[in-house]
N, C-alpha and C positions, 0 to 999 in steps of 0.2 A: 096564436095556439099552435098554428101549422109549424111554425118555426120552432117552439119549444120541443114539438113533438120529434120533428126532425133532428134536433140537436140531441135529445134524449136517446133516440135511436142509433146516433153516431157513437155516442158515449157507451152504449151498451154494446154496440159492435166492437168497439175497439177492446173493451175489457174480455169479451168472449175471445177477441183475437189474441190478446196477451195471455189469456189462460191457456188457450190451445198450444201457443208456442212456448210456454213456461217449461222449462226442463224438468221441474219437480212434477209438474201435471202428467208430464209424458210417462215419468216412471211409475205414477201411480196407476195411469192406464195399462201399462204393462202387467201391473200387479193384478188388475181388474180381469184383464184377458187371462192370467194364469188361474184365477179363482174360476173363472167361467169354464176353462179346459178342464179343471179338477173335477167341478160338479159335475160336468159332462161325462167324466170317467166312471162315476157311480150310477149314473143314469141307467137302470135296466141292468145293472151287474148281478149275476147270481150270488146267492149268499153262500159262501163256504170258507170255514176255517179261519185260518191265520191271516191270509192276506185281506180278508174282507174287514178284519178288527184292526189290523196294523195301520192300513192306510188312513181310515178316518183318525186315528190317533196321531199319525206323523203330519196330517195336513195341517193343524193348528200351529205346530212347531214351525213348519216350513214357510207358512204365510207370515209367521210373526218375523221370522229372520229376514224375510223378503221385505215386509213393510218397513222395520227398522233400518234395513239397508237404504230403502228409498227416500226416508225421512232423514236420517242422520248422515248417511253416506257422502252426500255432496259437500258437507260442513268438514269432513275429515279428509276424503280424497276429492278429485276433480269428477265432474259429470261424465266425463269420457271414460274414467276407470270404473265408476259406479255401473255405467251401463254394460262394460265387458263383463263385470263379475255377474250381473242379472242374468246377462245372456248364458252364462254357464250354468245358471240355477235353472233356467228356462229348459236349456237342453237336457239337463239331467233329469228333469220332471218328465218331460216328453218321452225321453228314452225309455226311463223305468215303465212309464204307464204303456207305451207301445210294446214293451217286451212282454207286460202281463196280460194286456188286453189288445192285441193286435187288430181283431176284426172292427171293434168299436170305434179306434181311435187313429186308424191309418190317415183318414183325410183331415180329421181335426188337428193332428200332428203337424201337419203342413204349415197350418196357420201359426202356430206358436214357434216353429222353427223360423218361419219368413218375418214374423215381426221383430224377433232379436236380430235378424240379419238386417233389416231396413233400419232399425234404430241405431244399430252400431255405426252403419255407413254414415248416417247423418250426424250423430254425436260421437262417433269414433273416427276411424279412418278406413280407407280402402283396403288396405293391407289386413286389418281387423277382420272386416266383412268377409274377405276370401278364406282366411283361416277358419273362421266360423263356418263358412260353407262346406269346407273339407271336414271340419269336424261333425257337422251335422251328417253329411254322407256316410262317415264311418259310425256314427251312432245309429242312423237309421238302418244301416245294413246290419250292424252287430245285433240289433233289438229284433229284426224280423226276419233274419236268415235262418234261425231255428224253426219258424212256423212255416218255412216254405215247401212246397211239395211240387210233383211234376205238373200239377193243374195250374199253379199260379205263379210259377217261375216267371213266365213271360209277361204276366201282368206287373209283377214286383219290379222287373227291370225297366219296364216302360214307363212306371211311375219315378223309378230313381232317375232315368234319363231326363223325364219331364222336370222333375225336382231340382236336378242340376242346372238345368237351362233356366229356370225360373230364377234360382239363386243366383247365378251368375249374370242373368239380365238385370236383376233388381240391385245387385252389387254395383254394375256400370252405371245404371241410370241414378242410384243414389249416390255415387261418387261425383257424377257430372252436375248432380243437384247440389251437393254440397259445395264443389268448386265454383258453381254459378252464386252461390250464397255468399261464399268467401268473397268472390270478386266484387259482389253488390255491396258488402260490408266495407271492403276496403275502398271502394269508390265513394262510398258515403263519409268514410273517415277523411279521405282526401279531399272531398268537398267541402267538408266541415273546417279542415285546415286551412284550405284555400279562401273560404269565406272569413274565417278569423284573420288570415294573413291580410286579405284586402280590407278589412275594417281596420286592423292595426296601421297599414299602410294608408288609408284615409286619414287617419288621426295624425300620423306623422308627417304627411304632406302638409297639412294645415299648420302644424307647429313649425315646421322647417320655413315655409312661405311667410310665416307671421314674424320670425325672428330676423332683425335687421342688424344686429350686431355680429360681425364676422367671426370672431373667436368663439362666442357662444354658439352660433350657428354650426360651425364645423365640429365642435363637441357633441352637439345636439345629434347631428348626422351620424356621427361615429357611434355613439351610445345606442340609437335606435336601430341602425344597420346591424349591429352585433346582436341585439336582442331578437330582431327579426329572423335573422340566419342561424340563431343559437351557436354562435361563434364564442371562443374564449376570450378574445383581445381584437383589436382593430385600430384603424388610424387613417388620417388622410394627409396625403402629400400634396402640396400646392406649388405653382410655379410662381417665384418671387420676381419683383421687377428687375433684380440683377441677373435674371435668366438662371438662377439656381433653385433646384428642388429642395424642399425642406419638409420635414415632418411637422404639421402645425397643429394637428389635434390626435389625440390617442385615448385608448382605454384598455386597461389591463397590460400595460408595458411599462417598463421604467420610464421615469419622468424625464431623466437626462437625455432620453433619446428626442424628446420633443425639441423641435428647433434644429435638430441635426441634418445636415446636408445629405442628400441621396443621390449619388451619382449614376447616371445612365449606365448600364452594362455591368457596372460593378456590383457583385453578390446577386442573389437571386431576385431580390426586389427592385434592384436596379435593372437587372435584365427585362423584369416584366414590366417595369416602368417605360423601358424603351419599346417595348411591342404594343403597349396600349390598346389591349384588348381583354375581355373577361376571360379569366381562367381560374384553375385550380391545380395547384402544383404541389408535389411532394417535396418536403423539405428534406433534401439529402446533401445540402451545402449551406455555405454561410448565407444568412439572409440580407445581412448587410455587407458593406464593403469589408469590414473586420469581423472577427468572431464577436458574438454576443450571446447572452443568456437566452435569446429567444431560439437560437438554433435547435438546442436539445429539448426545449420546453414544449414545443408544438409540432405536429405532423404534416400539416398542410398549410398552404399559403393562398388565400383567394384574392383576386385582384378585380377590379372594375373601374375602367378609365371615366373621367369627367369630361366632357366636352362642352363648349358654348359656341354655337354659330360655327360649328366645324373645327373650331380651335381647341386645343387639348390645354386644359387649364389645371388639371390634377389626376390624382389616382386616389381611390378609395381601397384599402387593403384589409382582409381579416386573416385572423390565426386561430385555428381549431386544433385540439389534440385527438380528434376522431381518428379511428383507424382507418376507416374507409370513408371517402368522400367524394361523391359524384354529383356534380351539379345538374339538377334536373331543369326541364324547360320553365317550369315554374319559379325555381331559385334564380336562373338567369334572368327572367322577366323582372324580378323583385330587385335584381342588382342594378339591371339597366333603369328601371323607375326610379330607384334611390338616386343613381347618378345624375339622372336628367334633373330630378328636383333639387338636387344638391347643386347643379349648375345654375339654376334658376335662382335659388337661394343666395348663392355667392355673387352673382352679378347684381341681385337687387341689394345686397349688404354692401357691396363695392359702390354701387351708386349712390345709396343712401349716405354712405361715409363722404362721397365726392361732394355731394349736395349739402349735407350738413356742415362740411368744411367750408364751401362756398359763403354759407350764411353766416360764420363767424370768423373767417380769415380775410386778411385784406388782399386784394387780387393782385398788388403790386409786389408785395415782399412775401407773402405766405405766412407771416406772423397774425396774430389775432387782431381783429378789426375793434371799433370803438364799442361795439355791442358785446362782443367777447370780453373786452376789459372790464366792464361794469358786472357782467354777470360773475366773472372769476373772482373780482375783488369782493362783491357782496358775499360770496361763497366763504372765501378765505377769512374775512372778518367775522363771520359767523362763527367759523371753527375757531378762530382765536379767541374770540369772546367765551365760547363755551368750555373751552380747556385752559383759558388763561395764559396764553401764549402770544408774543409779539407778531407783528407782521408789517413790514417795510415797504415802501413805495418809491421806484426811482424813476425820475423824468429825464429824459434825454433829449437835446434839442442841437442840430448842426448849426455852428458859427458861420458856415460859408454857403449854405444851400441858395440863398438869394442872389449871391454874387455869382456862382455857377450858373444859375438859370439865367440871369439877365445877361451874362457874357456869352455863353455857349448854347442856350435854348433849353427848352422844355425836356428834350430827349436826354440830355446830358443831367439835367436836374433830377430825372426819374432814376438814372443810373447811379446818381450819388445817394439816393434813398435807399436803394436796393443794396448798395455797399454797405451803407450804416447797419442796415438789418442784419447782414451777415455777420459784421463785427460784433454785434450784440449777441447773435446766437452762439459763437465761439467763446465769448466771454463768460455767459452765465451759466448757472448749474441747471441739472436735469429738473429740479423742482420749481425752477423760476419760470415765470409766464410773461412773455413778451407781447405787447399790442402796439400798433401804429395809432397814435392818438390825434395827431394832425398831419399836415404835409410832410414835415421832417421832424416831427415830434414823436417820441416813443415812450410809453410806460412800461415798466418792469414790476411785477409784483413779486415780492419776496416771503413766501410762506414761513412761519417760525424763525423769522430773522430780526436780531435787534439792529438799532439803528448803528451801532459801531461796526458791525459786520457788513450793514449795507453801504456803510462810507467805504470799507476796504474792496468791495465790488466795483463801486462807482469809481475809485481811483484806477483799478483795473481796466475798467472800460476806457477811460481816458487815455492811459497808456496804450492800449491796444489800437486806439484811433491814431494816435502819433505815430506808433511804431509801423503800423500797415496802412500808409496813406492811400487815398483813391488816386485815379489816374484819368486822365483826358487825352484823347488821341495818343495813348502810350505813354504820356508824361505823368509823373507824379504830381499831385497837388497837395499844398499844405492843408491839412484837414484838421480841425478842432471841434469839441463839442462842450456845452455847457450842461450841467448836470444839477439837478435839484433832489433832495431826499428828505423823507418825512417818515415817521412811524407812528404805529398804533400800538398801545394805547398812549404812547408817551407824550406825543404831540398832538395827537387829534383822538376823538371818542367815536367818531363814525365817518362813513364814506366821503360825506358832503366835505368835512374838515379836513379830512386826510387828502383829498383832491386839491382842496384850496391851498392847505399849507404846502405841499409839493410844488404848486404852480408858482406860489411867492418865492420859494427857494430858487426855482429855476429862473425867474425874473430877476432876482438878485444876483446871481451867478452871471447871468448875460449882461446886466448893468455893469459888472465889474470889469467886463472887456471880453469875456468868454475865455474858454479853457478853464473854466473854475468849476468847483464843486461846493455847492452850499448846502447845508442842514438846515432842517427847520428851526433847530435849537439857536441858531445864529440870527434869526429874525427878531428885530426889535419889539415889533407890534403884531403878535400873531393874530390872525383873524378870528372872529367870534364864530 
């Protein structure tokens, strides 16, 4: 029960607070003060002639205009301008009243004058409040001066001086209060932006650290950094294995720049690449080594280096068409944080790539291992079956491995296997997949390749081995290979049958004395 009461009081307190601070509420408060002042004007007034009749008639019209201004004015004008207009109406009301009835309204006139000045300071500006103070001085002097005599001159000037001091003091205090409120509001907005940025940054960090594919990771970093920094475009430059810097990911820049080499010191980007620090530079020269569309499209280039364990591994850059760009402490902190997590993500992605390659790559030759072979063969046959395409398989075996191993030892035998793998790499197409099947035996998967085309490739491999013989102790050795070929679905309907057919073809080629190529169509009794 106590909790409900406390909660209800808090809600009521908030509603009252919102009502008191509501700008329209303040406008109507001013209206009621004016009505009070106007009613005070008629309290105890003598009844005489035109003035007594005209003022009651003018009152409804005046307050109708005032009320309509308070209600509809903010929709047509700003609250600042409405307050200025109402201040002028109040000054006019107070001035006319003081002129007509100086004895009754001298003190209450101060109230109406000062209310206008205070509200103008809070909802207008400092200059407006000072000008209103000067206007009030003039009006106050003009309305009371005709009523002064030798007895009340001194009293009048003391009141005027007192009024000026109060008006100036209120203006200064009001200006200070307004500045303080603006500062609080600005800090509140800044805090909200910082909280939003931190929340966004937290989400981005989770995405970055969970992405293990390097290309996707780099593009994700570029996309999120440009969004967070409100930049128009951006990219990441990484250090390649050949010690060349290249643009590896980008957003908002021409695609032909991806993969382009960036030379240190050459162009603005190259110079900042060499400096390796967070910076924001005006683009008044070429960004790259040569002139590009980026030079005139953007105004500022922001860079942030990427380090891993003190080693420079890349550079993140942003492009913006903003007219003025100064990096705040918060901006620099965001760039540093993004670069740090980018470094962690890049290291993780590279480590994952290395680990993954160890799981499917042969440790000696670098080609696929047996696991890789069966994974890829299953995938390729599934695609071939779905799209009714052929898929061929080549099996290559060295004719002289055993002789080399028994004569020169295991070390030379391993060298011979590596030599044969290199010959296969330079002989096949980019789409072909090489795997080490056994000690000196290799499998080559040829997606979308007929038996006839596979035979042509097999003959090329035979020729490459003969034309580029291996060597032992610097002396060339006669090297040949036996090759078996089978094709799906022409000779086999599934993985097991295809592998069995190509093994039988290879066995037949070796049986013929080596340096032979046999296809599954040449076999007399294909296996079931």
